[in-house]
C-alpha positions in Angstrom: -20.5 102.3 -90.4 -19.0 103.5 -93.8 -16.5 106.3 -93.5 -15.4 108.3 -96.6 -11.7 109.1 -96.7 -11.0 112.2 -98.9 -7.5 113.0 -100.1 -6.9 115.3 -103.0 -3.1 115.1 -103.3 -1.8 113.6 -106.5 1.7 112.7 -105.3 2.7 109.9 -103.0 3.9 111.2 -99.6 3.6 110.3 -96.0 0.0 111.3 -95.6 -1.1 109.2 -98.6 0.8 106.2 -97.1 -1.1 106.8 -93.9 -4.4 106.9 -95.7 -3.7 103.6 -97.5 -2.6 101.8 -94.4 -5.8 103.0 -92.6 -8.0 101.8 -95.5 -6.3 98.5 -95.7 -6.5 98.1 -91.9 -10.2 98.8 -91.9 -10.9 96.3 -94.7 -8.9 93.6 -92.9 -11.2 94.2 -89.9 -14.3 93.6 -92.0 -15.1 97.4 -91.9 -16.3 99.1 -95.1 -14.7 102.3 -96.1 -14.5 104.4 -99.3 -11.9 106.8 -100.8 -12.4 109.9 -102.8 -9.2 111.1 -104.7 -8.2 112.8 -108.0 -8.2 110.8 -111.2 -4.7 109.3 -111.8 -3.4 109.9 -108.2 -0.9 107.6 -106.7 -3.1 106.9 -103.7 -6.1 106.1 -105.9 -4.0 103.7 -108.0 -2.6 101.8 -105.0 -6.0 101.7 -103.3 -7.7 100.2 -106.3 -5.0 97.5 -106.5 -5.6 96.8 -102.8 -9.4 96.3 -103.5 -10.5 99.6 -101.9 -13.7 101.2 -103.3 -12.5 104.4 -104.9 -14.4 107.4 -106.2 -12.4 109.8 -108.5 -12.8 113.3 -109.7 -11.1 115.3 -112.5 -8.1 117.4 -111.5 -9.7 120.4 -113.3 -11.5 122.6 -110.7 -10.7 119.6 -108.4 -11.9 121.0 -105.1 -15.3 122.1 -106.5 -15.8 118.8 -108.2 -14.8 116.9 -105.1 -17.3 119.0 -103.1 -20.1 118.1 -105.6 -19.1 114.4 -105.4 -19.2 114.5 -101.5 -22.7 116.0 -101.6 -23.8 113.3 -104.0 -22.3 110.5 -101.9 -23.9 111.9 -98.7 -27.3 112.3 -100.3 -28.3 108.6 -100.1 -27.4 108.3 -96.4 -24.9 105.5 -96.9 -21.8 107.5 -95.8 -21.8 108.1 -92.0 -18.6 110.0 -91.5 -16.2 112.1 -93.6 -12.5 112.0 -92.9 -10.4 114.7 -94.7 -6.8 113.4 -95.0 -5.3 116.8 -95.9 -6.3 120.5 -96.1 -7.6 120.5 -99.7 -9.9 117.6 -98.8 -11.1 119.6 -95.8 -11.9 122.6 -98.1 -14.0 120.4 -100.4 -15.8 118.7 -97.4 -16.6 122.1 -96.0 -17.9 123.5 -99.3 -20.1 120.4 -99.5 -21.5 121.1 -96.1 -20.5 117.7 -95.0 -20.2 118.9 -91.4 -24.0 119.7 -91.4 -24.9 116.1 -92.3 -22.3 113.8 -90.7 -19.3 114.0 -88.4 -16.3 115.6 -90.1 -12.8 114.7 -89.1 -9.5 116.1 -90.4 -5.9 114.8 -90.2 -3.3 117.4 -89.6 0.3 116.6 -90.5 2.1 119.9 -90.7 4.0 121.8 -88.0 3.1 125.4 -88.8 0.1 127.2 -87.1 -3.3 127.4 -88.6 -3.8 130.3 -90.9 -5.8 133.1 -89.3 -8.0 133.9 -92.4 -11.8 133.6 -91.9 -12.2 130.7 -94.4 -9.2 128.8 -93.0 -10.6 129.1 -89.4 -14.2 128.2 -90.5 -12.9 125.0 -92.2 -11.2 123.7 -89.1 -14.0 124.9 -86.8 -16.4 122.8 -88.9 -14.4 119.6 -88.1 -15.7 117.6 -85.1 -12.2 116.3 -84.4 -8.7 117.2 -85.6 -6.3 114.1 -85.7 -2.8 115.4 -85.1 0.1 113.1 -85.9 2.2 114.1 -82.9 2.0 116.2 -79.8 4.3 118.7 -81.5 1.4 119.4 -84.0 -0.9 118.9 -81.1 -0.8 109.4 -83.9 0.6 108.1 -87.0 1.4 104.6 -88.0 3.7 102.6 -90.2 3.7 99.0 -91.4 6.2 96.8 -89.5 7.8 94.5 -92.1 9.1 91.0 -91.6 12.8 91.0 -90.7 15.0 91.3 -93.9 16.4 87.9 -95.0 20.0 87.8 -96.2 18.7 87.0 -99.7 16.4 90.0 -99.8 19.1 92.3 -98.6 21.6 90.9 -101.2 19.0 91.5 -104.0 18.3 95.0 -102.8 21.9 96.0 -102.6 22.5 94.5 -106.1 19.7 96.6 -107.4 21.6 99.7 -106.2 25.0 98.3 -107.2 26.2 98.4 -103.6 28.9 96.0 -102.7 28.8 93.6 -99.7 31.7 95.5 -98.1 30.1 98.9 -98.5 28.3 100.6 -95.5 25.2 102.3 -96.9 23.5 105.2 -95.2 20.2 106.3 -96.6 17.5 109.0 -96.5 14.0 108.8 -97.9 12.3 112.2 -98.5 11.5 114.7 -101.2 14.6 116.6 -102.2 13.7 120.0 -100.8 15.7 122.6 -98.8 13.7 122.0 -95.6 14.5 118.3 -95.8 18.2 119.0 -95.2 19.8 116.4 -97.4 22.6 118.9 -98.1 23.9 118.5 -94.5 24.5 114.8 -94.8 26.1 115.2 -98.2 28.5 117.7 -96.6 29.0 115.3 -93.7 30.1 112.4 -96.0 33.8 113.5 -96.8 34.7 113.5 -93.0 33.1 110.1 -92.6 34.7 108.6 -95.7 38.1 109.9 -94.6 38.0 107.2 -91.8 35.7 104.7 -93.5 36.3 104.9 -97.3 33.6 102.3 -98.2 30.7 104.4 -96.8 28.1 105.4 -99.4 24.8 107.4 -99.2 21.5 106.7 -101.0 19.1 109.6 -101.3 15.7 108.3 -102.4 13.3 110.9 -103.6 12.6 113.6 -106.2 12.4 117.4 -105.9 13.8 120.7 -107.0 17.1 120.1 -105.1 18.1 117.1 -107.2 20.5 119.0 -109.5 21.9 121.0 -106.6 22.7 117.8 -104.6 24.2 116.1 -107.6 26.4 119.1 -108.2 27.4 119.3 -104.6 28.4 115.7 -104.6 30.7 116.3 -107.5 32.1 119.5 -106.0 33.0 117.6 -102.8 34.7 114.8 -104.9 32.3 112.1 -103.7 31.8 110.6 -107.2 29.5 107.5 -107.0 29.6 107.6 -103.1 26.3 109.5 -103.3 23.4 107.7 -105.1 20.5 109.9 -106.2 17.7 107.5 -107.1 14.9 109.9 -107.9 11.3 108.7 -107.0 11.2 105.1 -106.0 7.9 103.3 -106.4 8.9 100.1 -104.4 10.5 101.8 -101.4 11.2 98.5 -99.7 14.1 98.1 -102.1 15.7 101.1 -100.3 15.1 100.1 -96.7 16.2 96.5 -97.3 19.6 97.7 -98.7 20.5 100.1 -96.0 22.8 99.7 -93.0 21.6 102.9 -91.2 19.2 105.8 -91.8 19.9 109.5 -91.6 17.0 112.1 -91.2 18.3 115.7 -91.5 14.8 117.4 -91.8 14.9 120.9 -90.3 11.5 120.6 -88.5 9.5 117.5 -89.1 6.0 117.1 -87.5 6.8 113.4 -87.2 8.4 111.8 -90.3 6.8 108.7 -91.8 10.1 107.7 -93.5 11.9 107.9 -90.1 9.3 105.7 -88.4 9.5 103.3 -91.4 13.3 103.1 -91.1 12.9 102.3 -87.4 10.3 99.6 -88.2 12.9 98.0 -90.5 15.2 97.8 -87.6 17.7 100.4 -88.9 19.8 102.5 -86.5 18.9 106.2 -87.1 20.5 109.6 -86.8 18.0 112.5 -86.8 17.6 116.1 -85.9 16.0 116.7 -82.5 13.4 119.1 -83.7 9.6 119.0 -84.4 8.0 115.7 -83.4 11.2 113.6 -83.8 12.1 113.5 -80.1 8.7 111.9 -79.5 9.7 108.8 -81.4 13.6 108.7 -81.0 15.2 108.6 -77.6 18.9 109.5 -77.9 21.1 106.6 -77.1 18.1 104.2 -76.7 16.2 104.0 -80.0 18.5 106.2 -82.1 20.9 109.1 -82.1 19.9 112.7 -82.2 21.8 115.9 -83.1 20.8 119.3 -81.7 20.5 121.0 -85.1 21.0 120.3 -88.8 24.8 120.6 -89.1 27.2 118.6 -91.2 29.8 118.2 -88.4 27.2 117.0 -85.9 25.9 114.4 -88.4 29.4 113.2 -89.3 30.2 112.7 -85.6 27.1 110.5 -85.0 27.6 108.6 -88.3 31.1 107.8 -87.2 29.7 106.7 -83.8 27.6 104.0 -85.6 30.5 103.0 -87.8 33.0 102.8 -84.9 30.7 100.8 -82.6 28.8 98.1 -84.7 27.3 96.6 -81.5 25.8 99.9 -80.6 24.3 100.3 -84.1 22.8 96.8 -83.8 21.3 97.5 -80.4 19.8 100.8 -81.5 18.2 99.2 -84.6 16.6 96.4 -82.5 15.3 98.9 -79.9 13.9 101.1 -82.7 11.9 98.3 -84.2 10.5 97.2 -80.9 9.5 100.8 -80.1 7.6 101.1 -83.4 5.8 97.8 -82.8 4.7 99.0 -79.4 3.9 102.6 -80.1 3.6 103.5 -83.8 2.6 100.4 -85.8 -0.1 100.6 -88.4 -2.3 98.2 -86.3 -2.1 100.7 -83.4 -3.0 103.6 -85.7 -6.0 101.7 -87.3 -7.4 100.6 -84.0 -7.2 104.0 -82.5 -8.8 105.6 -85.5 -11.5 103.0 -85.7 -12.2 103.5 -81.9 -12.5 107.3 -82.6 -14.9 106.7 -85.4 -17.1 104.5 -83.2 -16.9 106.9 -80.3 -18.1 109.8 -82.5 -20.9 107.8 -84.0 -21.9 106.5 -80.6 
C-alpha cells in the first residue's frame, strides 16, 4: 500500500505538523508513503530531511499543477490511496479525478460549516472518508517528548533570557485576532501585581504582532512580554515554560495546546470548540468560560498560588495525551483506516 499525502500549504501550522508526524510514523512501521507539496514549503523541507519521498510543484497555478502531478502519479498504478491534508489539496485531487481511480480521503481541521457552493459540495462528496480532528468538527496526534531535563530547561530559558526566578507563561499560535493573545496580555498586569516576576512568551508571527507589542508598552509591561516571532525549533519554547495559556476564541482542537500538555505543562484554555474534549477542568487543566482578561488572570493566579495543583495538572495532562492523543495513536488509527478502505 502506497498512500499519497497531498498538502498545498506553504506555511508551517498544526495541519502540516500532523502530516509530518503521520508520514514519519508510517515510515517507522515499514510502510511506504509519498508527499506532494509546493516547492519551498516548510512541510516539504522538513519531510525531505526526515527521508520522506517528496514530489513538488511550482507555486504558480499551484492547484492546477498539483492536479496534473496527481494524474501522472496515479497513471502507473503505484499509488493506491490519496489523502488530502487540507482543502486546496482536496481541490487538486478532485480536479485530477483521483476519486474515480483510488480511494480519496480528506482531513478537516476547521470549525466552520462546509460551504454550500456546488463545487465545494462536490469536492467533499467525492471523498470516501472525511477525517475530522475532533467531535466538535465532527483524531489528531502530537509527539510526546521525553521529560525535560534541568539542563535542557536551563538552556531554553537562557535562550529567551528568562531568569531562574521568573515564572514563564507561554502561548504558541499565529498572532491573529481569533487566537486571542490580546486577552492574556491584558490579564498580565493583574497577575504581576501579586507575582512581579511573571513573564509571558508569545511564540508566532502574524498581523497582530505590532498591535500586541504596542499594547504591552501601553500597559507598562516592558520586557515582561516576549514576542518571539516565528520559531523554527519550537521545543525551545515548551522547554522554557512553566505553564501554557490558550486564549483561542473557537479552536477545533489546537495542536499547540495538545503539545503543551504532552510536555507536562499545566494549561489554561477557553472552553470552546474542541478544547473541552481534551482538557477536563480541574483534572487535566483549567478552563475559562470565555476569552476574558479577568477570567484568565484569575486562573493564572490559581496556578501561581498553588504550585502543587499546577504540578498535578501538568502530570495529568501529559498522561492524558499519552493515552488519547499521542502521535502513535493517530498513526495507528489512520493506518487502520487506510487498510480498512483498501480491504
